[in-house]
N, C-alpha and C positions, 0 to 999 in steps of 0.2 A: 150255320147255327152257332150261337154263342154258348160256350160250355164253361162252367165254373168248377174250380177245384179248391174248396176251402180246406184250411188246416184242421185236422181232427182235434177235438176238444176233450174226448174221453180220457180218464186218468191214465197217463203214461201210454197213450196210443200213438205210436210213432209211424204207423203205416200212412200211406197217402193214396188217394183215389186213382191218380194217373202218374205213371213214371214218365221221365223225359222221353223215352223211346215211344211210348203211347202218344204223348203230346205231338211228337214229330209226325206220326202217322196221321193224326187228326188235323194238324195245322195246314195240311195241303189244301183242305177245302173248308175249314171251319176256324173260328176264333176261339182260342182257349185262354181263359183267365185264371191264373194260379195265385192263391194268396201267398204273400211273402213268407218264406220259411216253412211252407207246407210240407216240403219233402225232406227237410234237413234231418229228421229223425231216421229216415230210410237211407240217408247218405247222398241225397240229391240236392244240389245247391240251386239258388235262384238263377245263377248264371247258366247252369245246365238247361234249365227250363227255357230261358230266353234264347239260347242257341237252338233249342228244339222248335222254337216258333211261338212260345207262349208269351203273353203279356202278364207281367207281375203286378198284382194289385196289393195295396197296403192294408186292406181291411177285409174281415170276413164278409161284411155286407156287400162289398164289391164283387166278391166271388159268388155269393149266393144269388145276386140279382141278375141271373141269366136264365135262359130257356131250359137248359139241361145242366143239372148239377150231379157230379160224380163224387161219391164219398166211399168210405170203408165202413164205418160204424153208423148206427142210427143217430139222428139228431137228438141232442140233449135239450133239456128245458131252456137253457140259455140260448139255444139256436132256434127255438120255435118262432121267434120274432121275424126270422128270415123266410119263413114259409109263405108262399104267395100263390094266387090262383093260376098263374101262367107257368108255374114250376113243374118240371118233370124231373123227379128225384130218382136216382139209381144207386142203390147201396144195400147193405145188410139192414134189415128192419126188425125182424123177430117180433112182429106186432102181437102175436098171441100172448106174449108175456108182458105187454106194455100198453095198458089202457090209456095212459096219459098221452103218449105219442100218437096213438091211433086217433084220439079225440082231437089233438092238435092238427093232424093232417086233414081230418074231416072239416074242421072249422075253417082252415085256411083255403079249402077247395083245391089243394095241390093234387098232383098225380104222382103216385109212388110205385116203383117197381122194385121188388126185393130180390137180391141176388139168390137168397136161399130157397126161393120157390120157383125159379126158372128150372123147368123140368123137361128132359128129353122123352121121346116116345117110349124108351125102355125103362122109364122111371128114375133114371140117374139124374143127379143134380150137379150140372157142370160147374156152377159158380160157387157151390158149397164145398165141392170135393177138394180143391187145393188147400183150403183152410182147414178142412177136416183132417187131411193128411198131416198137416203141421200140428194141429191141436192134439191129434192122437199120439204123435211122437213125443210132443212136449209133455203130455199128461204123465207119462212114465218118468221122463226126465225130472219134472217137478216133484212127482211122488217120491222118487228116490232121494231127492234132496231133503224133503220134509220128513222123511223117516229117520234122518240123522238126529241124534240126541240133542245137539245144540239148537235144532229147529223145533224142539219139543216132541220129536217123534220117538218111536220105540228103540231106535238105535239098531235097526236091521239093515244089513247090506243085502240088496235084492239078489245079487249073484251068489251069496254065501261064500264059503271057502272050503277047501278039503277038510272033512270032518265035521262041518257045520252046515245044516240045511239052508238052502236058499230061501228068500222071501217068497210069499204067496201073493200073486196078483190076480184079482178077480175082476173081470171086465163084463159089465152089463151092456150087451149089444154087440153084434158081430158085423156091423156095417163098416164104413170106411174108417171111422174113428177107432172102433174096436180092433179092427184088423191092423191098423198102423200101430196102435198101442201094443198089441201082441208082438209085433215084429221087434220093437225096441225091448220089450220085457224079455223075450226069448234071447235076444242078443246079449242082454245083461246076465243071463243065466238064471233068471227067476223061474219059479213054477207058475204056470199060467192056466187059468180057467176062463173060458168064454161062455156066457149064457145068452141064448137068443131064442126067439119064438118061431123063427123061420127055419123049418127043417131043410129046405133047399140050400139056404145060406150055410147051415151047419155042414152039409155035405161038401159045399165049395171050400169051406175052411179046412175040412179034413184033407182034401186034395192039396191044399196050400201048405198046411202045417204038419200033416201026418200026426205022429204020436207025440210031437213036442208040445201040443196044447190039448188040454182036456175040454171037450166040447159038450155042453149040457143044454138040454131043452129047458126053456124058461117056464117056471111055475113058482107059485108062492112057497111051496115046500122045498124046491131046489134052492131058491134064493135064501130061504131061511136056514138051510144047511151049510151053504158055502160062505156066506157073508161073515159070520162070526170068526172064521178062521183066516180072513184076508188081512194081510199086512198093508196092502194097497188095494183100495176099491175104486174102480174107475167107472163113472157113469157115462155111457156112450149111446144113449137111446135117442132116436129121432123119429118124430111123426111130422111129416111135412106140413108146415103152416099151423100146427097145433101145439099146445103145451105138452111137454113130455109127461108121461104117466109116472106117478110116484110108485116105485117098485120096492123101495127100502124104507119102511116106517121107522120112526124114532125108537120104538121098542127093540128093533133089530140092531140099529146102530149102537144101542146101549150094551149089546152083547159082544161087540167087538173088543179086542184087547186094547187097553189104554195105550195111547201113542201110535195106534194105527192111523193110516192116512186115507182120506177120501178126496178124490179129484173128480168133480162132476162137469164134464164137458158140455152137458145139456143145460147148464145153468141159464144160458140166454134164452132158452125155451121153457123156463120155469124150473128145471132140474128134476131128476128122477129119484132123489134121495130127500126125505122129508126134512132133515136137519140142515140141509145145505142152503145157503143164501148167497147172493152175489157179493164178491169182494173186489179188490182192485190190485193192480201190480204193486202199489205202494204199501198196501196192507193186505196181503194175499190170503192169510190164514187166520183162523180162530179155533178155539177149543170148545167143543160141545159134546157132552156125554163122554168126556175123556178122550175124544178122537180129534185129530187135526183135520180141519175142513179147509179145502182149497177151492174157491168158487170164482175165480177170475173169468169173466165172460169173454174177454178179448185176448185169450192166451197167445194167438199168433203175433200180437203186438209186441211180444218179447223178442221176436226175431224179424224186425221190420224189413231189413235188407232182402232177406229171402222171401218173406211173405208178400211184400208189395209186388215183386216181380212175378211170383207164382200166381197171384190174383190177377194181375194185368194180362198175363198170358191167356187167361180164360175169359176175362170180361171184355177185352178190347174189341173182338168181333161184334159183340152185342152193342157196345157203346157206338161203334161205327154205324150200325144199323139205325140206332136212335138218332144219331147226329144227322144222318143222311135223309131219313124219312119221318122223323118225329114219331108220333103215336101210330102212324100208318105202318110202322115196322112190326107192330104186334100182329097185324093181319098177315104179314109175310112170313112170320116165324112163330109157329105154335108154341115152341119152347119158351120164347120170350113172353108170349101172351100169358102163359101160366104164371109168370113172375108178377103180373099186374095185381097189386094188392088194393090200391085205392085210386079211383079215377075221378078227378074234379070233385073231391070231397065225399065220394060214395064208395063204401067198401065193396070190392068186387070179388076178391078171392074167397071161394066157398068155405075153406077151413077157418079163415079169419072172421067171415060173416057168422059162422055158427057160434063162435065164441062170444061175439059182441052183440048178437041178436037179442 
């Protein structure tokens, strides 16, 4: 099969769909076409790809004009022209929050499998997990930075110092993102609260963190009590294939102390905080209701050397199946089949279908 790897076009997105080591594994039986400079942001040169067996192509069109295209982020409007009926696209899509892309995929009659909806029997999301780990850890790293006064924050050191209280980190959601955010916040010495609606998950988190984290059952009353006191509020809510529910209304954001910071990792699924809108790595923050909002949807793109390899470790087995068997691979692997969002222009995934019906 011919496999294309275009260069990512999203603002300051330096990850790449396939690393040279993944290309080497695929090149034994398939032809891989990598757009020139596609991996340079992750530290991979064209020469490394050539040594791994790839053919370097000079244009995005040449990479897209293949049977199977592997990306990291969803196609942007400038890339819609490359969608075609014979295309099998494998990437993060987040269609629930992107009507225009959904319509473009439908009109092109392409087939698209989303990393974020590939789901194992136990409900885990193997292709979302590595980026969720990175995003969760980065959410506190970025939050700590934007709490600095020079970044228009409150001037709070999350870890505090002897004689001065540490910062208060409130995390909405105790899944992978929330758990990883808590690990970093605890390591910094912050006070940490996690709010989740799943009691079993809260029990698991108690076994993991013990008394180092305050674990709270999610309700409007609980959220309304803890959010105003947060120095750093992290949105870490996920509903597979659907838009994230809005848990924090504008009226509650207005009650937070000026200069506090909000980082919503759920922004690419619509966000769980009403005042949060997507930003970019070049302009990551804005002030609304006196609060610093950070809404970068491709946070792991800030650490592409780590993120590309972590992603490839998880995606390569599925890419191999698609390369070897095409769409027949879906019948062989139920987890991969759950990743199918659109087939030949028709919406397949139930959650996406519910939104756009």
